[in-house]
C-alpha positions as CSV (number, residue, x, y, z in Angstrom):
1,X,14.0,21.4,4.3
2,X,13.3,24.6,2.5
3,X,14.1,28.0,4.0
4,X,11.4,30.6,4.5
5,X,12.9,33.1,2.1
6,X,13.1,30.5,-0.8
7,X,10.3,30.2,-3.3
8,X,9.1,26.8,-1.9
9,X,9.3,28.0,1.7
10,X,7.4,31.2,0.9
11,X,4.7,29.2,-0.9
12,X,4.3,26.8,2.1
13,X,4.2,29.7,4.5
14,X,1.5,31.5,2.4
15,X,-0.5,28.3,2.1
16,X,-0.5,28.0,5.9
17,X,-1.6,31.5,6.4
18,X,-4.2,31.3,3.6
19,X,-2.6,33.9,1.4
20,X,-1.8,31.5,-1.5
21,X,-5.1,29.9,-2.5
22,X,-7.8,31.7,-0.8
23,X,-9.7,34.3,-2.8
24,X,-9.4,37.9,-1.4
25,X,-12.8,37.8,0.3
26,X,-12.0,34.6,2.2
27,X,-8.5,35.5,3.4
28,X,-7.9,36.0,7.1
29,X,-8.4,39.4,8.6
30,X,-5.2,41.4,9.4
31,X,-5.2,40.4,13.1
32,X,-5.9,36.7,12.2
33,X,-3.2,36.9,9.6
34,X,-0.7,38.2,12.1
35,X,-1.6,35.5,14.5
36,X,-1.2,32.8,11.8
37,X,2.2,34.2,10.8
38,X,3.3,34.3,14.4
39,X,2.1,30.7,15.0
40,X,4.0,29.6,11.9
41,X,7.2,31.2,13.1
42,X,6.9,30.0,16.7
43,X,5.4,26.5,16.3
44,X,5.0,25.2,12.7
45,X,7.6,26.9,10.5
46,X,10.9,25.7,9.2
47,X,12.8,27.6,11.8
48,X,10.6,26.2,14.6
49,X,11.1,22.6,13.3
50,X,14.9,23.1,13.0
51,X,15.1,24.4,16.6
52,X,12.9,21.5,17.8
53,X,15.1,19.0,16.1
54,X,18.2,20.5,17.6
55,X,16.7,20.3,21.1
56,X,15.7,16.6,20.4
57,X,19.2,15.9,19.2
58,X,20.6,17.3,22.4
59,X,18.3,15.2,24.5
60,X,19.1,12.1,22.5
61,X,22.9,12.7,22.9
62,X,22.5,13.3,26.6
63,X,20.4,10.2,27.0
64,X,22.9,8.2,25.0
65,X,25.7,9.5,27.2
66,X,23.9,8.5,30.3
67,X,22.9,5.0,29.0
68,X,26.0,4.3,27.2
69,X,26.3,1.0,25.5
70,X,25.7,-1.1,28.6
71,X,23.0,-3.3,27.2
72,X,24.0,-5.7,24.5
73,X,23.0,-5.0,21.0
74,X,20.7,-7.9,20.7
75,X,18.7,-6.5,23.7
76,X,18.3,-3.2,21.8
77,X,17.2,-5.0,18.7
78,X,14.7,-7.0,20.7
79,X,13.4,-3.8,22.3
80,X,12.9,-2.2,18.9
81,X,11.0,-5.3,17.6
82,X,8.9,-5.4,20.7
83,X,8.0,-1.7,20.4
84,X,7.1,-2.3,16.7
85,X,4.9,-5.2,17.8
86,X,3.0,-2.9,20.2
87,X,2.5,-0.4,17.4
88,X,1.3,-3.3,15.2
89,X,-1.2,-4.4,17.9
90,X,-2.5,-0.9,18.3
91,X,-3.0,-0.5,14.6
92,X,-4.5,-3.9,13.9
93,X,-6.0,-4.9,17.3
94,X,-4.0,-8.2,17.2
95,X,-0.6,-9.3,18.4
96,X,1.6,-9.9,15.3
97,X,2.3,-13.3,13.8
98,X,5.0,-14.4,11.5
99,X,5.8,-17.5,9.5
100,X,9.0,-19.0,8.2
101,X,10.2,-19.4,4.7
102,X,10.6,-23.2,4.2
103,X,13.8,-22.8,2.2
104,X,15.7,-20.1,4.1
105,X,14.0,-20.2,7.5
106,X,13.7,-16.4,7.4
107,X,10.7,-14.9,9.1
108,X,8.0,-14.0,6.6
109,X,4.6,-12.3,6.5
110,X,3.3,-8.7,6.9
111,X,4.7,-8.1,10.4
112,X,8.2,-9.3,9.4
113,X,8.0,-7.0,6.4
114,X,6.8,-4.1,8.6
115,X,9.8,-4.7,11.0
116,X,12.3,-4.8,8.1
117,X,11.0,-1.6,6.5
118,X,11.0,0.2,9.8
119,X,14.5,-1.0,10.6
120,X,15.6,-0.2,7.1
121,X,14.8,3.5,7.7
122,X,17.3,3.7,10.5
123,X,20.5,5.7,9.9
124,X,23.4,3.7,8.4
125,X,25.2,3.4,11.8
126,X,22.2,1.7,13.3
127,X,21.3,-0.8,10.6
128,X,20.5,-4.3,11.9
129,X,22.0,-7.3,10.0
130,X,19.5,-9.9,11.2
131,X,16.0,-9.4,12.7
132,X,14.7,-12.9,12.4
133,X,15.6,-14.1,15.9
134,X,14.0,-11.0,17.5
135,X,10.9,-11.2,15.3
136,X,10.5,-14.9,16.2
137,X,10.9,-14.2,19.9
138,X,8.5,-11.3,20.0
139,X,5.7,-13.1,18.0
140,X,6.0,-16.2,20.2
141,X,5.6,-14.2,23.5
142,X,2.8,-11.6,23.5
């Protein structure tokens, strides 16, 4: 993430406040500009995002400490796939379906691809070796 004093950070900041692209006659008035700059610093800017991420990390670490590793890994994988199925249903209006590759018996289709891409974006420590059983179980029980 760029810093506000770097060229890219300054450009993004000035784009947000309207100073970069707007012609002089369309730029915000001084009070509006000050309000935009303050909103950037408090809510939308890089420092605000970093601070928000630090708070979220503390919440996640606290929740992880409270929950521990009590539930088996397969339950956590199934929960992830079930949550992704809910997202799929919200986006498409239909509960996901999945087929099987006749040669490998691996789950196939758009939902299986969606789950694999989503799971592939997890940090290395949370990578999931096999999703097929969870995908099969979730698509079979809406």
